[in-house]
N, C-alpha and C positions, 0 to 999 in steps of 0.2 A: 449585530454582525452575523452574517450568514456566509457559508462557504462560497456561494456564488457572487458575493460582492467584496470579499476580502482583497482580491487582486486589484480591482478598480479603486478601492479605498487607498491603497498604497502607491498608486501610479504617481510618479514624479516626486516621491518622498526621499529626502536626504537622510533623515533619521526619524525613527518612530519613538515617540514619548508616550508611554502607557499612562492613560488617565482613566482607565476603566475602574469601576467599582471593584472592591476586593473580591466580591463573590462571583464576578463574571469570568469564571475560570475557562469555560469553553471558548468564549470570544477571544480571551487573552491568548490561549494556546494557539488558536488559528492565526492570529495576527503575528505572534512571535515566530511561528513556523514559516509563515510566508516571508517575513523579514529575513529569516535565516536563509531561505531558498534563494532570495533575490540579492543577498549580500548587503542588506540595509542594517546599519547599526540600530540597536533598540535598547531602551532603558525603561526601568520601572522603579518606582519609589512608593513606599507605603508609610503613612503616618502611624506610628506605633506609640501609643500613650502620648508622651510629650517629646518624642524623638522621631527619627526617620531611619528606614532601611532602604538602601539604594543599590541597584544592580545594573551593570552595563554588559550587554551581549554584543560583542564585536563580530563582524563578518569573518568567517573562517575559524572562530574560536569556539568555545563551549556553547552549545545551543541551550535555549530555555528548557527544552525537554530533557537534555542531558543533565542539566543542573538540578531541576526539581523532580524528575522521574515521576511524572503524573500519569503516563500512559497505563491504561487498564485499571486504574485505581478508582474506587467509588468517590463521589463528590466530597464527602466529609474528609476523606484521606487526602484528596487533592488540596483542599483548603489547609489542612494541617501541614502538609509538605510545603505549601506556598509560604505560609507564615514562618515555618522553621527555616526556610531558605532565605527569607528576608531578615530574620532576626535569629541567627544561629546561636547567639549567646543569651538571648531573651533578657537583655539588659533592663527592659521596662518592667519586668516582674517584681523588681525590688521596690517599686513605688506604686504598684497597682493597688489602689485603695478599695476598689469594688470588683473582686474577681467575677462576680455574677454578670458584670457588664459584657463579658465575652460569651456570646451565645451563637454558635454556628448555625443551629437550627433556625433561629429567628433572624439570622443574617445581620448580626450587629457585633461590633467590637469597639473598644474604647480608643478614641484618639481625640485630640484637642485641636482647636483652631491654630494653636502655636505649632503643633506637629504638621499641620497642613501647610502652614507658611514655611516651615523648615524644608518640607518636601519640595515646594516650589523653588526655594532658594538653592538647595543642593542640586536639584535637577537642572535648573537654569545654568549654574556654573559648570556642571559636568557636561552638559550638552554643548556648551560653548567650547570647552576643552576638546571634546571629541571632534567637533566641526573644524576647529582651528588647528587641531593636532598639536596642542600646547599643554604643558603641564603633565603631571604624572597621571597616566590612564591605567586603571586596573580593571580588567574585564572579569567576568565570571570565570572561575569560581570565587573570585574575591567579592566580598560584599562590604559596603560602607555602612556602618552603623553609627549614627550620631544620637546620643542620648544625653543631652546637656544637663538634665536634672540630676543625674548620678555620675556623670563622667566628665566633669569640667576639670581642666588643668589650669591652675593659676600660676602665673609667673610675675615676678616683680616688674613693674613697668613705670614709665615716666622718668623724666630726667632727674628727679630728686632722689630716686633709689637705685639708679643704675651705677655700676662702677664707672669711675671718671673716664677711663680710656674708651669704654663702650659708648658713654654719653657723648664724648667729643666726636667720635666717628659717626654715630647716628645723626647727631645734629648737623655735622658737616654734610653728610649725604642728603639730608632733608633740605637744608638751605640751598644746596646746589640744584636740587630738583625744583625747588620753589622759584629760584632765579630763572631757570629755563622756562618754567611754566608761566611765570608772571611777566616775562619780557615780551609782551604783546605789542606789536607796532601800533602807534597811534593812527587813527583814521584822519585823513585830510578833509 
């Protein structure tokens, strides 16, 4: 990405989904700045160990630069601020087995295929919510950190363990939905 082709790259775009390599800070900054100037919503997600950090920059809200404050910083500091902004609680540090896997000089960091899949799933759902303007949308400075390995919440589920009143209501709702969904007219 170069300054002379950023504008053309974003022509006709409804939303920008950042898919650049973590270390491509200059290109990322150019794209997010152009999105902000044009009023294009932009999102970024990073695979962090076995989790994901997700950010949404809405038009007229906090900009990428306001959030990360990268202007005038050396490259290593920009990378440090980028990761700090994506993982402000550094939840993945509790299970990082090989700390030496993080090496900014060699441009490598630990993430797993599972984390990449989580990024795709979280990003897909959030982009759909943004485009349809449905569901709860939290833009920067809010960050969504999903670290399933250390932050799962387990609730009792299934009809056998639910309180009888909840079980009856839930089953009634599901059955009603199934009747509507399964009532497909027969083809002649």
